[in-house]
N, C-alpha and C positions, 0 to 999 in steps of 0.2 A: 242252105244246108241240105245236103242230099241224105234223106232218111230212107229207110226201106219203103215207107209209104209213098214217098216221092218217086222212088225208083220204079215201083209198080205202075204209077201213072205214066212215067216216061216210057216204059216197056209197051204199054198198050195205047200210046200216042194220045193221051188225054191232056187237054189244055188246062192249065191251072195257074194260080198266082200264089206265091209264098209271102206271108206277112209275118215278120218277126216282131217280138215285143219283149220288154223287160219283164222278167218273172219275179213276183213276190211270193216266195214259198209259203208265206202265211195267208195268202189270198189267191187261191187257184180257181175261184168261182168263174163260171162261164160268163157271167155278167161283167166281171172285171176284164176278162179277155176281150169281150166285145167292145168295151170302151177303149181299150188300148189299141185295137186294130181298126177302130172307127166303123163299126157295123152295129146295127141294132141287135140286142140279145137274142131275138127270135131267129136270126140268121146264123148265129154261132151255135153249132150243135155239139153236145157233149155225148160221149160214148160211155154207157154204163154197163157193167158186167153183172149179170144175174144168173141164178141157178134155178132151173125148173125142176119140180119134183119128179117129172117123167122124162124130160128130154136132156137134162143137164145144163151146161153153160149156154147162155144166149147173150147177145149184145143188143142193147137198145140205144138207138141214136135219136136223141130228142133235142128240141130247142133249149138253149141255155137258160131261158127264163121259165121253164116248166118243171114240174115234178113228174116222175114216171108213174103212170097208172098201172100198178102191179097186177090188178085184176084183169084189165084189158089185155095186157101182155100175156098173162097166163092163158086166157081164153084163146087168143089168137095163135099161141104157140103150142096148144094142145096139152097144157099143164093144168093141174088143179090149182097150183100156186107157184109163184116165183118170188125169190128173195134176193136182194143184193148180196154179192159175195163179200166176205170180210176183206178189208183193204189189204191185209197181208197175203191174200191169195191172188190179187189182181196181177201183179208182175209175173209170178210163176205161170199163170194161165194164159196171159196175153203177150208177155214180153215187154210190156210197157208199164211205166209208173203213173201214179195218180197225177192228172194234169197233162198227160201225154198219151192217154189211151185212144186208139183209133182202130176201126175195123179193117183198115187197109194194112196188109202185110202183118196181120195178127199171127201169133205163134201157131194157131190152128184155125181151120176154116169153120168157125162157129156160125150158127144161124144168126142172121142180123135182121133186126126189125127197125125200120126207119120211120120216124113220125111222118104222117102223110102231109104235114105242113111244109116239109122240105120242098116238094114239087111246086109250091106256090111261088117260090123265089127263082130268079134267074141265076143267083149265086148263093151257095151255102158255104159255111166255114167249118172245117173239122181239124182236129189236131193233126200235125204232121208226124206224130209219133214221138215227139220230145216236147218238153215244156219250152215255151217261148217261140214256137213256130206254128202257124196255122196255114192250112191249105184252103184257098178259095177256088171253087169249081162249080160247074153246073150240077144240080142234084141228079140229073139223069146219068151224067158221067160218073158221079160218085157211086150210084147204085150199080152201074155196070162194072166198076172196078173192085167192088167189095167181093172178097172170096166167100163162098158158102151160100146158103139159102138166104134170100132176102125177102122180107115181108113188110108190108106197110101197116103201121099201127095208128089207130085213131084213139085219141085219149082226151081226157078232161084237160083243158088249157088253163085251169085256175092256178 
């Protein structure tokens, strides 16, 4: 399926693989997606939308089996605090629905903070912009393709 995220990768000649899977709307957890596409959860990255008290909207791209360290992201992004945006705001801000959020071809070029663990892998998986489709690509290619400012976040892996 050609999504806007995939079109961006095609436009800048980035190699990727698409993996489609059956979606259970009652279980959109990254760990479940990882199982369905046959990758470990730490290689399947979820994109979270947060709001900083000074900078506004930010995207955090973290492994599916971790929780976002809000304090670490706040410090790194120049905010005193960051908070997840309410689910009802995700689609108007990004153009994507829960389970399909990606920093690729987002509605606006928000600052993106990628967990430093991403570069440990040869391949990472991110949403293709719709539920049921993941993009597998090299982390360096993903970082190159993301619009906006990109920073690396180090966080607690518990």
